[in-house]
C-alpha positions in Angstrom: 14.4 -38.1 31.0 14.4 -35.0 28.8 11.7 -34.5 26.2 13.5 -35.3 22.9 12.3 -34.0 19.5 12.3 -37.6 18.2 9.9 -38.6 20.9 7.6 -35.6 20.2 7.6 -36.3 16.5 6.9 -40.1 17.1 4.0 -39.4 19.4 2.5 -36.8 17.0 2.9 -39.0 14.0 1.5 -42.0 15.8 -1.6 -40.0 16.9 -2.2 -37.7 13.9 -0.6 -39.6 11.0 -0.1 -37.4 7.9 -2.0 -34.4 9.5 1.3 -33.4 11.0 4.4 -33.1 8.7 7.6 -31.2 7.8 9.3 -31.8 11.1 12.5 -29.7 11.3 14.7 -27.5 13.5 14.4 -23.7 12.8 16.7 -21.5 14.8 16.9 -24.1 17.6 13.2 -24.5 17.9 11.5 -27.8 16.9 9.0 -26.9 14.2 6.3 -28.7 12.2 3.3 -28.1 10.1 -0.3 -29.1 11.0 -3.3 -29.3 8.8 -5.6 -26.5 10.0 -8.6 -28.9 10.3 -6.9 -30.7 13.3 -5.0 -27.8 14.9 -7.3 -27.8 18.0 -6.9 -31.6 18.5 -3.1 -31.2 18.2 -3.0 -28.3 20.6 -5.2 -30.2 23.1 -2.9 -33.2 22.9 0.2 -31.2 23.4 -1.1 -29.3 26.4 -3.2 -32.0 28.2 -1.0 -35.1 27.5 1.0 -36.1 30.6 3.9 -37.0 28.3 4.0 -33.6 26.5 2.8 -30.9 28.9 3.2 -27.9 26.6 0.9 -25.8 28.7 2.2 -22.3 28.0 1.2 -20.5 24.8 4.1 -18.1 24.3 2.9 -16.5 21.1 0.4 -16.8 18.3 0.7 -14.7 15.1 -0.4 -14.6 11.5 1.7 -14.8 8.3 0.8 -13.9 4.7 2.5 -15.7 1.8 1.0 -14.1 -1.3 3.5 -16.1 -3.5 2.1 -19.5 -2.3 -0.8 -21.3 -4.0 -4.3 -20.3 -2.8 -4.5 -23.3 -0.4 -1.6 -22.0 1.7 -1.5 -18.3 1.4 -1.9 -17.6 5.1 -0.6 -19.3 8.2 -1.1 -19.1 11.9 2.1 -19.8 13.9 1.8 -21.0 17.5 4.8 -21.0 19.9 4.4 -23.4 22.8 6.6 -24.0 25.9 7.0 -26.9 28.2 8.3 -25.2 31.4 9.2 -28.5 33.1 11.5 -29.7 30.4 12.3 -26.3 29.0 11.3 -27.3 25.5 9.7 -25.0 22.9 7.7 -25.8 19.7 6.7 -23.8 16.7 3.6 -25.0 14.9 2.5 -23.7 11.6 -1.1 -24.2 10.2 -1.5 -23.1 6.6 -4.9 -21.6 5.6 -6.8 -21.1 2.4 -6.3 -17.6 0.9 -10.0 -17.3 -0.2 -11.3 -18.0 3.3 -8.6 -17.8 6.0 -10.1 -19.4 9.0 -9.1 -21.8 11.7 -10.5 -23.0 15.1 -9.9 -20.9 18.1 -7.7 -22.3 20.9 -9.0 -19.9 23.6 -10.6 -22.8 25.4 -7.2 -24.4 25.7 -5.1 -21.3 26.3 -6.8 -18.2 27.7 -3.8 -16.1 26.5 -4.9 -16.9 22.9 -7.8 -14.5 23.2 -6.1 -11.3 22.5 -3.5 -12.9 20.3 -6.2 -14.2 18.0 -8.0 -10.9 18.0 -4.8 -9.2 17.0 -4.2 -11.7 14.2 -7.7 -11.2 13.0 -7.3 -7.4 13.1 -4.1 -7.3 11.1 -4.4 -10.3 8.8 -8.2 -11.0 8.6 -7.8 -14.5 9.8 -11.1 -15.6 11.4 -10.9 -17.9 14.5 -14.0 -20.0 14.5 -15.5 -20.2 18.0 -13.7 -17.2 19.4 -15.7 -15.6 22.2 -15.2 -12.0 21.0 -13.9 -11.9 17.5 -13.6 -8.2 16.7 -10.8 -5.7 16.0 -8.6 -5.0 19.0 -6.3 -2.2 17.8 -7.7 -0.7 14.5 -11.0 1.1 14.2 -14.1 -1.1 13.7 -14.9 0.7 10.5 -11.6 -0.3 8.8 -12.2 -2.5 5.8 -8.6 -3.6 5.1 -6.1 -5.7 7.0 -2.8 -3.8 7.2 -0.4 -6.7 7.5 -1.4 -8.4 4.4 1.1 -8.1 1.6 -1.4 -6.7 -0.9 0.1 -3.2 -1.3 3.4 -2.0 -2.6 5.9 -0.9 0.1 6.6 2.5 -1.5 5.1 4.7 -4.2 6.8 3.7 -7.4 6.4 7.2 -8.7 8.5 8.9 -6.0 11.1 11.2 -7.4 12.5 12.7 -4.1 15.0 10.0 -3.4 17.9 8.3 -5.3 18.2 4.6 -4.4 22.0 4.8 -4.8 22.2 6.7 -1.6 20.3 4.1 0.3 22.3 1.1 -0.7 19.8 -0.1 -3.3 21.5 0.2 -6.7 19.6 -0.9 -9.7 21.2 -3.7 -11.7 21.7 -1.5 -14.7 23.4 1.3 -12.8 26.9 2.3 -14.0 28.8 4.7 -11.9 30.3 7.7 -13.9 
């Protein structure tokens, strides 16, 4: 019997109640949100349960949503794969913008080690309990986190380019 999304949703809702929510399909991947306080429990259940067997962490990355309220300005996105049934999951855990932190999953998935360090390095998300939480690509003396959306994409004072030539016409532009 194939592992159906309705079965996964039912088991997760039964076990974690309202701590898991917003079940949906995004680009053919079953996706749901998890409260950051229970992410470790959810990941343990998905990987160790004989029914689920999502025992491969494909990816883990950070996201910054500066337009969201402070309680959900950051997110950690986990991609899991069940090789036996060929089913993938995307799990999003939203974090507080004042103190972006979440429990590590390195004790569940060894591959999370470098992924969590990279996420810390670029977004400043702290993984509580990580065995070696330090920068992995940027210099240790760096004080900022380059993937945060805290800086403008370009210098507003640039005069060496005309946006019309790059397909970005201002709304008030009138051709001659």
